[in-house]
C-alpha positions, 0 to 999 in steps of 0.5 A: 072304796070308802067315802064320807057323806054329808052327815059324816057317816061312812058308807061302802060303795058296792061295785056294779053287778056283772052282766050275765051272758047268754048260755052257749049251746053245743050239740051232743050227737048220740045214736038211738042205741046209746040213748036206749042203753046209755053211754059215756060221751065226750064233748070238745068245746072251744071257750073264751077264758080270761088270762091272769091279768084279768083284761085279756082273753084266750080261746081254750079247748076243753073236753067235757064228759057226759054220762048219757042215761038210758031213756034220754030223748033228743032235745034233753039239755045237760047244764054245765054252770060256769063252763062257758065263755068268760069276759071282763065284767061278765059272769062266766056263762052256762054251757048247755049240751043238747042231745041230738040223734045221729043217723047210723047206717048199717050195710050188707054185701050181698050177691049184688051191690052194697045195700043199706038197711 
């Protein structure tokens, strides 16, 4: 948009800056073995995306792959910039995958009932 000021010089109006959204957090469950050795994990995320008209949105499922490095600890955050929700007049938010440990039960049949180790 070009407009003329009182002193007849041309100025270019800048659009209002887009608002920044809070990051999305998604838990990434790993066993202790996967954190010790390393693994490749996939995370399914439901996120809001803008349609081609730029005004309406839809919910889209995305599968992101994460390479878990050996030695990571619970609480480690993996950042995917711009892979979160989108909105009209909003910057696409960041997606954080937070590493959490999951419990893996092992069992053994003996002469008696099933016992958990």
